[in-house]
C-alpha positions in Angstrom: 60.5 28.2 -193.9 63.7 26.2 -194.7 66.6 27.8 -196.4 66.6 27.5 -200.2 69.7 28.1 -202.4 69.6 31.4 -204.3 69.8 30.6 -208.0 68.1 33.4 -210.0 69.6 32.4 -213.4 70.4 29.2 -215.1 73.1 27.9 -217.5 76.7 29.1 -217.4 75.8 32.3 -215.6 73.9 30.4 -212.9 76.9 28.0 -212.5 79.3 30.8 -212.1 77.0 32.5 -209.5 76.6 29.2 -207.6 80.4 28.6 -207.5 81.0 32.1 -206.1 78.3 31.7 -203.4 78.3 28.0 -202.7 80.4 28.0 -199.5 78.2 30.6 -197.9 75.0 29.1 -199.1 76.0 25.6 -197.9 76.8 27.0 -194.5 73.4 28.5 -194.2 71.7 25.4 -195.5 73.6 23.1 -193.0 72.5 25.4 -190.2 68.8 24.8 -190.8 66.9 23.0 -188.0 66.1 20.0 -190.1 69.8 19.3 -191.0 70.8 20.0 -187.4 68.2 17.5 -186.1 69.3 14.9 -188.6 73.0 15.4 -187.6 72.2 15.0 -183.9 70.2 11.9 -184.4 72.9 10.2 -186.5 75.6 11.0 -183.9 73.4 9.6 -181.2 72.0 6.5 -183.0 74.7 5.3 -185.5 77.1 4.0 -182.8 74.3 1.9 -181.3 73.8 -0.2 -184.4 74.7 -3.9 -183.9 73.4 -5.5 -187.1 72.2 -4.8 -190.7 68.6 -5.4 -189.4 69.1 -2.6 -186.9 69.9 -0.2 -189.7 67.0 -1.1 -192.0 64.5 -1.1 -189.1 65.4 2.5 -188.2 63.7 4.4 -191.0 65.0 7.8 -189.9 68.6 6.7 -189.7 68.2 4.7 -193.0 66.9 7.8 -194.7 70.0 9.7 -193.8 72.4 6.8 -194.6 70.9 6.3 -198.0 70.8 10.0 -198.7 74.5 10.2 -198.1 75.0 8.0 -201.2 72.2 9.5 -203.3 70.1 6.4 -202.8 67.2 8.0 -200.9 64.7 6.7 -203.4 65.3 3.2 -202.0 64.1 4.1 -198.5 61.1 1.7 -198.9 63.2 -1.1 -200.3 64.5 -2.4 -197.0 64.8 -6.0 -198.0 66.9 -5.0 -201.0 69.1 -2.8 -198.9 69.6 -5.5 -196.3 70.6 -7.9 -199.0 73.1 -5.4 -200.5 74.9 -5.0 -197.2 74.6 -8.6 -195.9 76.2 -10.1 -199.0 79.2 -7.9 -198.6 81.7 -6.9 -201.3 84.4 -9.5 -201.2 82.6 -12.2 -203.3 82.4 -11.2 -206.9 78.8 -12.7 -207.1 77.6 -10.4 -204.3 74.7 -8.2 -205.3 76.6 -5.0 -204.7 79.3 -6.1 -207.1 76.8 -7.2 -209.8 74.8 -4.0 -209.9 75.9 -1.5 -212.5 75.2 1.5 -210.2 78.3 1.5 -207.9 76.7 3.7 -205.3 75.3 0.5 -203.9 78.8 -0.9 -203.7 80.0 2.2 -201.8 77.0 1.9 -199.4 77.8 -1.8 -198.8 81.4 -1.1 -198.1 80.6 1.6 -195.6 78.2 -0.6 -193.6 80.0 -3.9 -194.1 81.2 -3.7 -190.4 77.6 -4.6 -189.4 78.1 -8.1 -190.9 81.2 -9.0 -188.9 80.7 -11.8 -186.3 83.3 -10.2 -184.0 81.1 -7.3 -183.3 79.7 -4.2 -185.0 82.3 -1.6 -184.2 82.1 1.4 -186.6 85.3 2.7 -188.2 86.7 5.9 -186.8 85.0 9.0 -188.2 82.1 6.9 -189.4 79.4 9.4 -188.3 81.3 12.4 -189.6 81.6 10.7 -193.0 77.9 10.0 -193.3 76.9 13.4 -192.1 79.3 15.2 -194.5 78.1 13.2 -197.5 74.4 13.6 -196.5 74.8 17.4 -196.2 76.3 17.7 -199.6 73.7 15.5 -201.3 70.9 17.4 -199.6 72.3 20.7 -200.8 72.5 19.3 -204.3 68.8 18.2 -204.1 67.9 21.7 -202.9 69.8 23.2 -205.9 68.1 20.6 -208.2 64.7 21.7 -207.0 65.4 25.0 -208.7 67.7 23.9 -211.5 68.3 20.3 -212.3 71.1 20.9 -214.7 73.1 22.7 -212.0 72.6 19.7 -209.6 73.9 17.4 -212.3 76.9 19.6 -212.8 77.7 19.5 -209.1 77.5 15.7 -209.1 80.1 15.6 -211.9 82.6 17.5 -209.7 82.3 14.9 -206.9 81.7 11.6 -208.7 84.0 11.7 -211.7 87.3 12.1 -209.8 86.2 9.4 -207.3 85.3 7.0 -210.2 88.6 7.7 -212.0 90.6 6.7 -208.8 88.4 3.7 -208.0 89.2 1.5 -211.0 92.4 0.2 -212.5 91.4 0.1 -216.2 89.9 2.8 -218.3 87.3 0.5 -219.8 86.1 -0.5 -216.3 85.8 3.2 -215.5 83.6 3.8 -218.5 81.3 0.8 -217.6 81.1 2.3 -214.0 80.3 5.7 -215.5 77.4 4.3 -217.5 76.1 2.7 -214.3 76.0 6.1 -212.5 72.8 7.8 -213.7 73.9 11.4 -213.0 77.4 11.0 -214.6 75.9 9.2 -217.5 73.4 12.0 -218.2 76.1 14.7 -218.0 78.5 12.9 -220.4 75.7 11.8 -222.7 74.4 15.4 -223.0 77.8 17.0 -223.3 78.7 14.7 -226.1 75.5 15.3 -227.9 74.4 11.7 -227.8 70.6 11.1 -228.3 68.3 9.6 -225.6 68.0 6.5 -227.8 71.7 5.9 -227.2 70.8 4.0 -224.0 69.0 1.3 -226.0 72.2 0.1 -227.5 74.1 -2.9 -225.8 76.5 -1.8 -223.1 79.7 -2.6 -225.1 78.5 -0.5 -228.0 77.7 2.4 -225.7 81.2 2.3 -224.2 82.8 2.2 -227.6 80.7 5.1 -229.0 81.0 7.3 -225.9 84.8 6.9 -225.8 85.0 7.7 -229.5 82.8 10.8 -229.0 84.9 11.9 -226.0 88.0 11.6 -228.0 86.6 13.8 -230.8 85.1 16.4 -228.5 87.6 16.7 -225.6 90.7 15.3 -227.2 90.9 12.2 -225.0 88.8 9.2 -223.9 90.9 8.6 -220.8 88.6 9.2 -217.8 91.5 9.9 -215.5 92.5 12.7 -217.8 88.9 13.9 -218.1 88.6 14.0 -214.3 91.3 16.7 -214.0 90.1 20.2 -213.1 90.6 21.8 -216.5 88.9 18.9 -218.4 86.0 18.9 -216.0 85.5 22.6 -216.6 85.3 21.9 -220.3 82.8 19.0 -219.8 80.7 21.1 -217.4 80.6 24.1 -219.7 79.7 21.9 -222.7 77.0 20.1 -220.6 75.4 23.4 -219.5 75.4 24.8 -223.0 73.9 21.7 -224.5 71.3 21.3 -221.8 70.2 24.9 -222.2 70.1 24.5 -226.0 67.9 21.4 -225.6 65.5 23.2 -223.3 65.3 26.1 -225.8 64.6 23.8 -228.7 61.9 22.1 -226.6 60.3 25.4 -225.7 60.4 26.5 -229.4 58.9 23.2 -230.4 56.2 23.5 -227.8 55.4 27.1 -229.0 55.3 26.0 -232.6 52.9 23.2 -231.7 50.7 25.6 -229.8 50.6 27.9 -232.7 49.6 25.1 -235.1 46.8 24.1 -232.7 45.6 27.7 -232.4 45.5 28.1 -236.2 43.6 24.9 -236.6 41.1 26.0 -234.0 40.5 29.2 -236.0 39.7 27.4 -239.2 
C-alpha cells in the first residue's frame, strides 16, 4: 500500500499539523516505489526526446511532465498539448499566450527547446526541475485526496509568489490569478465572493476582487499579498471560510433531511 499523508484533522488545526510534519511526510512520500520508478524513467527517457511528437507519443513521460505543472487532466489531449508547445511563446497569438490559465505557458516555455531546428538539447537541470515539480504536485494531490482545502492552501504558497514575480503590472497579475483555478478559488473563498461571481465579465471580476482585497487585507497589490505575512492572513481566512461553508452545507443538508423525515411521518 502506498504512503498516504497523515491528516487527522481539517481547518486551521490541520494546516498547522501539516506544516509541522510536511518535510518528513514528503520525504516518505517521495521514497515510495511509484515515485522512485517515475523518477528513474524521467532521468532515462527525457534526454532522449528529439521533438514535441516524441513527448506526446510517450504517454508515461507525458503523464509526469503534465503532472509537474498540475495539468495531468490533459493527458488524453495530446493534439492540444502538441499545439501548445509547437506554437511556442514568442508570438503573442500563440495558443499558450492566449489561454487564461498560464500553467500552459509555463509548460510551453519548459519544452520549447523541442521546437528548435538546431537540435533538441534540454537545458541544464531539466530533469531535476520536472521531477521536483512533479513530486510536489503529487504530494499535494495525495493531501487533497484527504482534504481538498489543505491542497488549495498549499497551492497558494507556491503559485502566488511566482505569479507576482512573473508580471510587470498588478492588473496583469490579477488577470493571471483569475486564470489559475486553484488561486482563483482560494482568493474568491477568502474574500467571501459567491460562486456566481464567475459569471461576471472578466474586467468586472478583477475590479470587484481588487476592491474586496483592499477592504479585507488592506491592499490590492498582489506583490504585497504574496509576502509571507499576507499569505498567512489569506490562508487563515480561506481555511476559516471554507470550513464555515462546509458547516453551513452540512446544517442545510441536515435541515432538509429533517423536513423530509417529518413529511414522511405525516
